C-alpha positions in Angstrom: 55.2 -120.0 65.6 55.9 -118.6 69.0 59.8 -117.3 69.8 61.0 -116.4 72.9 64.5 -114.8 73.8 66.4 -115.3 77.3 69.3 -113.2 78.0 71.6 -112.8 81.5 73.1 -109.3 81.7 75.2 -107.3 83.9 76.4 -103.6 83.2 75.5 -103.2 79.6 74.2 -99.9 79.7 75.5 -98.8 76.4 73.6 -101.7 74.2 71.2 -103.0 76.6 68.2 -100.7 74.8 69.2 -101.2 71.5 69.9 -105.0 71.9 66.4 -105.5 73.5 64.9 -103.3 70.8 66.0 -105.4 68.2 65.6 -108.4 69.6 62.0 -107.7 70.2 61.8 -107.2 66.5 62.6 -111.1 65.9 60.9 -112.7 69.1 57.1 -112.5 70.8 58.9 -112.1 74.3 62.2 -111.2 76.1 62.9 -112.9 79.4 66.2 -110.8 80.9 68.0 -111.5 84.3 69.8 -108.6 85.4 72.8 -109.9 87.5 73.1 -106.6 90.0 74.1 -103.8 87.2 75.1 -100.8 88.7 75.7 -98.6 85.6 72.3 -98.0 84.5 71.4 -101.0 82.8 68.6 -102.2 85.4 67.0 -98.5 85.1 67.0 -98.9 81.3 65.4 -102.1 81.3 62.5 -101.1 83.8 61.9 -98.1 81.4 61.5 -100.2 78.6 59.1 -102.5 80.6 57.0 -99.5 81.6 56.9 -98.5 77.9 55.0 -101.7 77.2 57.1 -103.6 75.5 56.9 -107.7 76.0 59.7 -107.9 78.5 59.9 -109.9 81.9 62.7 -108.9 84.1 64.4 -111.2 86.8 67.0 -110.7 89.2 68.0 -112.6 92.4 70.5 -112.1 95.4 73.0 -114.8 94.8 76.7 -113.7 94.3 78.0 -116.8 92.8 79.1 -117.2 89.1 75.9 -118.9 88.0 75.5 -117.4 84.6 74.5 -120.8 83.0 72.3 -121.9 85.8 70.1 -118.9 85.3 69.7 -119.1 81.3 68.7 -122.8 81.8 66.2 -121.6 84.4 64.8 -119.0 81.8 64.9 -121.4 79.0 62.6 -123.4 80.8 60.2 -120.8 81.6 60.3 -119.6 78.0 58.9 -122.5 76.9 56.8 -124.0 79.6 55.4 -120.6 81.1 55.6 -118.2 78.0 54.7 -120.6 75.3 58.0 -120.5 73.1 58.0 -122.7 70.5 61.8 -122.0 70.1 63.8 -120.5 73.0 66.8 -118.0 71.9 69.4 -117.7 74.4 71.2 -114.4 73.6 73.9 -112.3 75.4 73.3 -108.5 75.3 76.2 -108.1 72.6 74.6 -110.7 70.1 72.7 -109.3 67.5 70.6 -111.5 65.3 71.0 -111.0 61.7 69.3 -112.3 58.8 66.2 -111.9 55.9 63.9 -111.4 58.9 61.4 -113.0 61.4 59.1 -114.5 58.9 62.1 -116.2 57.3 63.7 -117.4 60.4 60.1 -118.8 61.8 60.1 -120.6 58.4 63.6 -122.3 58.8 62.7 -123.2 62.3 59.6 -124.7 61.3 61.4 -126.8 58.8 63.9 -127.8 60.9 61.6 -130.1 63.2 62.0 -130.1 66.9 64.3 -133.1 67.3 67.4 -131.0 67.4 68.5 -127.5 68.5 69.9 -125.4 65.3 72.8 -123.3 65.6 74.3 -120.3 64.0 77.8 -118.6 64.1 79.2 -115.3 65.7 80.4 -112.5 63.3 82.8 -110.8 65.5 82.4 -106.7 65.2 85.3 -104.3 66.2 85.5 -100.6 66.5 87.7 -98.9 63.9 88.7 -95.7 62.3 85.8 -95.9 59.8 82.9 -95.5 63.0 81.2 -92.3 63.4 81.7 -91.6 67.2 78.7 -89.5 66.9 76.2 -92.5 66.7 75.0 -93.4 70.1 74.0 -96.8 69.1 76.8 -99.4 68.8 74.9 -101.6 66.5 74.7 -99.0 63.9 78.0 -97.3 65.0 79.9 -100.5 64.5 80.2 -101.4 60.8 83.1 -103.4 60.3 83.6 -107.2 61.2 86.0 -110.1 60.4 86.1 -111.4 56.9 84.6 -114.7 57.9 82.4 -115.9 60.9 83.6 -117.5 63.9 84.0 -120.8 64.4 82.1 -120.3 67.6 78.4 -121.0 67.2 75.3 -120.3 69.4 72.0 -122.9 69.4 68.4 -122.1 69.3 66.3 -124.7 71.4 63.2 -126.3 70.5 60.5 -126.6 73.2 60.9 -130.3 73.1 64.2 -130.1 74.4 63.8 -126.8 76.7 61.3 -128.4 78.8 63.7 -131.8 79.4 64.9 -131.4 82.7 67.8 -133.7 81.6 68.9 -131.4 79.0 71.0 -128.2 79.7 73.1 -125.7 77.8 76.7 -125.4 78.2 78.5 -122.5 79.1 77.7 -119.4 76.6 74.6 -121.7 75.2 77.0 -123.0 72.5 75.8 -126.6 72.8 73.1 -128.5 74.4 74.3 -131.3 76.9 72.6 -134.6 78.4 74.9 -135.1 81.5 78.3 -135.0 79.5 76.8 -136.1 76.4 77.0 -133.5 73.6 73.8 -133.3 71.4 74.3 -132.9 67.8 72.9 -129.4 66.3 71.5 -128.7 62.9 72.8 -125.3 61.1 70.7 -122.6 60.2 71.3 -121.2 56.6 74.1 -118.9 56.3 72.3 -115.9 55.8 71.5 -116.1 59.4 74.3 -114.8 62.0 74.8 -113.3 65.6 76.6 -110.0 65.2 79.2 -109.9 68.2 79.6 -106.8 69.7 81.9 -107.7 72.5 84.2 -104.8 71.7 82.6 -101.6 71.7 84.4 -98.6 73.1 87.7 -98.3 75.2 85.3 -97.7 78.3 83.5 -101.2 77.8 86.8 -102.9 77.4 88.2 -101.6 80.2 85.1 -102.5 82.4 85.2 -106.2 81.2 88.8 -106.8 81.6 89.2 -105.5 85.1 86.2 -106.9 86.4 86.6 -110.4 84.9 90.1 -110.5 86.0 89.6 -109.4 89.3 86.6 -112.1 90.0 88.7 -114.5 88.8 91.6 -113.8 91.1 89.4 -113.4 94.0 87.6 -116.7 93.6 91.0 -118.6 94.2 91.1 -122.1 93.3 87.3 -121.9 92.7 88.0 -119.8 89.8 89.9 -122.6 87.8 89.2 -122.6 84.0 87.1 -119.3 84.4 87.7 -116.5 81.9 91.2 -117.2 81.4 91.5 -115.0 78.3 91.3 -111.7 79.8 94.6 -112.0 81.8 97.0 -110.4 78.8 94.4 -107.6 78.7 94.5 -107.1 82.4 98.1 -107.2 82.4 98.4 -104.9 79.3 96.1 -102.3 81.1 98.0 -102.6 84.1 101.6 -102.1 82.4 100.9 -100.4 79.1 97.6 -98.5 78.8 98.4 -96.8 75.6 99.1 -100.6 74.0 96.0 -101.9 75.5 93.9 -99.3 74.1 95.6 -99.4 70.7 94.1 -102.9 70.5 90.6 -101.8 71.1 90.4 -99.8 67.7 92.0 -100.9 64.4 92.0 -99.8 60.9 88.7 -100.3 59.0 90.7 -101.3 55.8 91.8 -104.9 57.7 88.1 -105.6 58.2 84.9 -106.1 56.2 82.4 -103.2 55.6 78.9 -104.9 56.6 76.7 -102.5 58.4 74.0 -104.1 60.6 70.5 -104.0 59.7 69.3 -102.5 62.9 65.5 -103.3 63.4 65.0 -101.7 66.9 63.7 -98.0 66.2 65.0 -94.9 67.9 66.8 -95.0 71.3 65.1 -93.3 74.0 66.8 -94.1 77.4 70.5 -94.6 76.3 72.9 -92.0 77.1 76.4 -91.1 76.2 79.0 -93.6 77.4 82.0 -91.9 79.2 84.3 -92.9 81.7 81.8 -92.3 84.5 79.9 -95.7 83.3 83.2 -97.6 84.4 83.1 -96.0 88.0 79.6 -96.7 88.3 80.2 -100.4 87.3 83.6 -100.9 88.9 83.3 -99.2 92.4 80.4 -101.2 93.9 82.3 -104.3 92.9 85.6 -103.3 94.3 83.8 -102.3 97.7 82.1 -105.6 98.1 85.5 -107.2 97.2 87.2 -105.2 99.7 84.7 -105.9 102.1 84.8 -109.5 101.6 88.6 -109.7 102.1 88.2 -107.8 105.3 85.9 -110.3 106.6 88.0 -113.1 105.4 90.8 -111.3 107.4 88.9 -111.0 110.6 87.4 -114.4 110.4 90.9 -116.2 110.0 92.8 -114.2 111.9 94.8 -113.2 109.1 96.9 -110.2 109.7 97.5 -107.7 107.3 99.2 -105.3 109.2 102.8 -103.9 108.0 105.5 -106.4 109.0 108.0 -105.1 111.5 110.9 -103.3 110.3 113.1 -106.1 111.3 111.7 -108.4 108.4 112.7 -105.8 105.7 114.8 -107.0 103.1 116.1 -104.1 100.8 117.5 -105.4 97.5 119.3 -103.8 94.7 117.9 -104.1 91.4 119.1 -103.0 87.9 117.8 -102.1 84.8 118.0 -105.4 83.3 115.7 -106.6 85.6 112.6 -104.8 84.4 110.3 -105.8 81.6 111.1 -105.1 78.0 108.3 -102.7 77.7 109.9 -100.6 80.7 113.1 -100.0 79.1 112.1 -97.5 76.3 111.2 -97.6 72.7 113.2 -100.6 71.8 112.0 -102.7 68.5 109.7 -105.7 69.6 111.6 -108.2 67.4 115.3 -107.3 66.7 119.0 -108.9 67.1 118.2 -112.4 65.5 117.7 -114.1 62.5 114.8 -117.1 62.6 115.5 -120.2 61.0 112.9 -122.7 62.0 109.9 -122.6 63.9 109.2 -119.0 63.8 105.6 -117.7 62.6 104.6 -114.7 60.4 103.8 -111.7 62.0 100.2 -111.5 63.1 97.8 -109.4 64.4 96.7 -107.0 66.3 94.0 -109.6 67.4 91.4 -107.3 69.2 89.3 -110.0 70.7 92.6 -111.6 72.4 94.1 -108.2 73.4 97.2 -109.0 71.3 99.2 -106.1 69.7 101.4 -107.7 66.7 102.8 -110.8 67.5 104.8 -114.3 66.4 104.1 -117.8 67.3 106.9 -120.2 68.3 105.7 -123.5 66.8 106.6 -126.8 68.5 108.7 -128.7 68.9 111.5 -126.0 68.9 112.3 -122.3 67.7 115.6 -121.9 66.2 117.5 -118.6 66.1 120.9 -117.3 64.7 122.7 -114.3 66.4 125.9 -112.9 64.4 128.4 -111.2 66.5 131.7 -109.9 64.8 133.8 -110.5 68.2 132.9 -112.0 71.8 130.5 -109.7 73.4 128.1 -109.9 76.5 124.6 -109.7 75.5 121.1 -110.1 76.9 118.2 -112.0 75.6 114.9 -110.6 76.5 111.2 -111.8 75.7 107.5 -111.3 76.5 105.8 -114.4 76.1 102.8 -116.3 76.7 101.0 -119.7 76.1 97.3 -121.3 75.8 99.0 -124.6 76.6 98.6 -126.0 80.1 101.6 -126.9 81.7 103.8 -125.3 79.1 107.7 -125.2 79.3 110.2 -123.6 77.3 113.9 -125.2 77.2 116.6 -122.5 76.1 119.6 -123.8 74.5 122.6 -121.4 73.7 125.2 -122.8 71.4 124.3 -126.5 72.2 124.3 -126.2 75.8 120.9 -125.8 78.2 121.2 -122.6 79.8 117.7 -121.7 81.1 114.2 -123.4 81.9 111.0 -121.4 81.9 107.7 -123.0 83.0 104.7 -121.0 82.4 102.4 -120.3 85.7 99.1 -120.2 83.8 97.9 -119.9 80.6 97.2 -116.3 78.7 99.4 -114.7 81.0 102.2 -112.4 79.6 105.7 -113.6 81.3 109.1 -112.5 80.9 112.3 -114.4 79.9 115.5 -112.2 80.6 118.7 -114.3 80.2 122.6 -113.0 79.9 124.7 -114.6 77.1 127.9 -114.1 75.9 128.1 -114.3 72.2 131.2 -115.6 70.5 132.6 -114.3 67.3 130.6 -115.5 64.2 127.2 -117.2 64.3 125.6 -118.4 67.5 122.5 -120.4 67.9 119.6 -120.1 70.0 117.0 -123.0 70.2 114.0 -122.8 72.2 112.2 -126.3 73.0 108.6 -126.3 73.8 106.9 -128.9 76.0 104.0 -129.0 74.0 102.0 -127.4 71.0 98.3 -127.0 70.0 97.0 -127.8 66.5 93.5 -128.2 65.5 91.5 -128.6 62.1 90.7 -125.0 62.2 94.7 -124.3 62.6 96.9 -127.5 61.8 100.1 -125.4 62.9 101.6 -126.6 66.1 101.3 -123.7 68.4 103.5 -123.6 70.8 104.0 -119.9 72.2 103.2 -116.4 71.5 106.1 -113.9 71.3 105.0 -110.4 72.2 108.6 -109.2 71.9 111.8 -110.9 71.4 115.1 -108.9 71.6 118.7 -109.8 71.7 120.6 -106.6 73.3 124.3 -106.1 73.6 125.2 -105.3 77.0 
């Protein structure tokens, strides 16, 4: 049986060599498309090819977000030109684990060729238990989530790979005929993909900044594209220390499960420092600024400074600042939660979330006690995963504020003056909608990154 892997990569210099060497211990050939990497990824790939590894490299000049179209093209080539009986679409941060190549081939032979097979991702994270002297991230990262992710990847049999009416969806998590989702057959549980998306502070900064700037630069064309990077981008811009604190966590909160690396020693990978971030980001920022300048020239848009007469100077006060700018205030303080308030969770590195609480739909009910009437301010940093989410805030039975979220996964601030009466005061936050699933049946409405009731 012949196995062929296909990959689309961009700026993966810290992991590309270990990924290719390890993957070639499982497959007969590897097709890799490099999407204009500038951090040394392409040079490492060429060195591996010159070494004589069964590696075919591809590139094109298209600037668009065409990752899945390219992956599907390589999938057809893997089956039709390179003789693949099974095609394994893998990202550079996905490391195949299991009993070995022979056992995988046996499982695939027994699966038949009528359906793709699937296997889960197992997310690995940097932790205080890592050895920073280890250059190879596959060997350095040894701690993972307790349970595999619900996200799965598919391997595609030749019969489907050459079918022009079929295409894998974004990320190769499923196979489609038009909009029809094809079923898949799970591989035995000993086969998993170790997912090393978070590998270092440098890599995390690189992926977050590039993804969010790409999304912003594409305007309406970016609808639905990489929305999960927004919060990380905001944290990096507003509170870099908090952002970096979400990258690495305590090993005790994870499962110790070293990856069986099968690729042999590295020859071309260098130590990864902040210079890689500049090599990867600055060419992209140059393209972005140049493109904006050309657009301004073509449309006649005047980006010069406005005339002095157009200036509107306004006073602002400390209460207008986000809570994170006001100093070391406890993130959750000044209230008692009665209903619709989840337990403390996190941090969640893959979502860039520091410790947080969920607000459950339909409403969160809080009580604030005051010995005397007193002016106060409600400050909250919130985000939602629900489209068109709203929060209606009632204070002692009266609606005093309505907040509409601009986009999902974006941290927004609610700052509201209140006048407390003596005794107990009730604050109710009513949500427009909530999300629930078989995986998590709670009606999840809003994430609170902070919530404080401050006396003025």
